[in-house]
GUBAKOL-552663 format. One record per residue (C-alpha): residue number from 0; residue in one letter; chain; x, y, z. Coordinates in steps of 0.001 Angstrom, whole numbers. Layout:
REM GUBAKOL-552663
 num residuo cadena      xx      yy      zz
 NUM       A      A       X       Y       Z
...
REM end
This chain:
REM GUBAKOL-552663
 num residuo cadena      xx      yy      zz
   0       M      A  142136  149034  206689
   1       S      A  141356  152192  204769
   2       N      A  138308  153301  202741
   3       S      A  138572  152876  198962
   4       G      A  136325  153185  195951
   5       P      A  133910  155932  194737
   6       L      A  132869  158402  197348
   7       E      A  129225  158236  196006
   8       D      A  129033  154463  196490
   9       R      A  130524  154748  199982
  10       L      A  127865  157312  200800
  11       L      A  125074  155102  199483
  12       I      A  126412  152157  201511
  13       R      A  126368  154414  204635
  14       E      A  122769  155220  204001
  15       L      A  122001  151494  203859
  16       Y      A  123607  151132  207396
  17       G      A  121385  154034  208514
  18       L      A  118299  152246  207149
  19       Y      A  119331  149012  208874
  20       G      A  119825  150820  212216
  21       D      A  116497  152664  211836
  22       A      A  114491  149583  211020
  23       S      A  116207  147739  213991
  24       C      A  115248  150494  216445
  25       R      A  111729  150711  215168
  26       G      A  111250  146946  215160
  27       D      A  110305  147128  211435
  28       R      A  110811  143592  210136
  29       E      A  110036  144364  206521
  30       A      A  112298  147390  206326
  31       W      A  115045  145397  207984
  32       L      A  114652  142474  205582
  33       A      A  114815  144834  202645
  34       C      A  118364  145777  203549
  35       F      A  119515  142297  202310
  36       T      A  119712  140500  199049
  37       E      A  117109  137741  198754
  38       D      A  119763  135075  199291
  39       G      A  121604  137234  201900
  40       E      A  123227  135744  204967
  41       W      A  122961  136932  208525
  42       N      A  125379  135153  210860
  43       S      A  126379  135497  214578
  44       H      A  127727  133570  217424
  45       I      A  124263  131998  218048
  46       F      A  122746  131499  214594
  47       Q      A  123433  131295  210824
  48       C      A  120713  132375  208471
  49       N      A  120738  131813  204705
  50       G      A  118076  133529  202664
  51       A      A  115074  135696  203400
  52       A      A  112949  133086  204971
  53       E      A  115617  131996  207535
  54       R      A  116358  135731  208362
  55       A      A  112677  136525  208853
  56       A      A  112257  133438  211112
  57       E      A  115294  134306  213255
  58       W      A  113999  138002  213456
  59       D      A  110620  136586  214670
  60       K      A  112355  134310  217227
  61       L      A  114424  137126  218681
  62       W      A  111609  139719  218786
  63       A      A  109320  137231  220571
  64       D      A  111333  138059  223767
  65       W      A  112025  141624  223100
  66       D      A  109963  144850  223758
  67       E      A  112340  147453  222361
  68       V      A  115726  147663  220744
  69       A      A  118298  150591  220730
  70       F      A  120774  150167  217911
  71       W      A  123717  152465  217311
  72       G      A  126205  151661  214472
  73       E      A  129480  153039  213387
  74       I      A  131258  152211  210252
  75       G      A  134962  151488  210460
  76       W      A  135780  151256  206793
  77       I      A  134248  150545  203408
  78       R      A  136072  149219  200311
  79       V      A  134156  149403  197013
  80       S      A  135155  147478  193827
  81       G      A  132631  147832  191084
  82       D      A  129263  146298  192140
  83       R      A  130722  144619  195245
  84       A      A  132030  146065  198561
  85       I      A  133300  144858  201907
  86       A      A  133017  146844  205137
  87       R      A  133541  146612  208843
  88       S      A  131176  148286  211360
  89       Y      A  130595  148262  215038
  90       A      A  127240  148138  216905
  91       R      A  126055  148999  220383
  92       E      A  122676  147311  221170
  93       I      A  120531  147575  224154
  94       V      A  117506  145280  224226
  95       K      A  114567  145729  226616
  96       L      A  113430  142189  227281
  97       S      A  109774  141251  227569
  98       A      A  110509  139348  230816
  99       G      A  112144  142410  232255
 100       G      A  115726  143649  232374
 101       L      A  118116  144878  229692
 102       F      A  120509  142859  227476
 103       K      A  123413  144938  226259
 104       L      A  126024  144079  223910
 105       F      A  128735  145653  221629
 106       G      A  130139  143867  218589
 107       R      A  131683  143926  215150
 108       Y      A  130141  143274  211790
 109       D      A  132233  142161  208852
 110       D      A  129999  142697  205747
 111       E      A  129805  141827  202125
 112       L      A  127603  144097  200062
 113       V      A  126450  144060  196417
 114       R      A  124811  146588  194230
 115       Q      A  121576  145189  192677
 116       D      A  119480  147340  190283
 117       G      A  121354  150393  191424
 118       Q      A  120788  149711  195220
 119       W      A  123395  148670  197681
 120       L      A  122344  145724  199864
 121       F      A  123901  143316  202329
 122       R      A  124923  140065  200812
 123       Q      A  126341  138758  204120
 124       R      A  126622  140174  207661
 125       N      A  128845  138393  210118
 126       Y      A  128477  139446  213641
 127       A      A  131007  138896  216450
 128       P      A  130201  140082  219967
 129       M      A  133002  141816  221789
 130       I      A  131183  142764  225043
 131       L      A  128108  141096  226408
 132       E      A  126119  142218  229485
 133       A      A  123188  139913  230381
 134       P      A  120417  140996  232717
 135       E      A  120838  140173  236360
REM end
């Protein structure tokens, strides 16, 4: 798939991905939540979250067992149409577990984004792991 839509919108969406990764690495729950619409969805192979309260609860559940997270993302493509966009990105994550050891994964995000009040936000993030490496 190729990129399409106004370059300015694609740049603003890229900045949102940067904010998401930064908040993930810093463990900043509020900054991370702010990357989504209020009713936004965050889905993976182990959970489905609808709305801010469910996303916050899942964040808290995950971070209860984590000390640190390294999150690197790369955008594959972005397609903008008016105030909506779809995108694909890839993420490499390394999680330092509170119990010791590292959990490493690489996966794909298929995303839906919307522009609200001039700001691009995630409406839905669907994560699919491609490579998982659990601690020994």
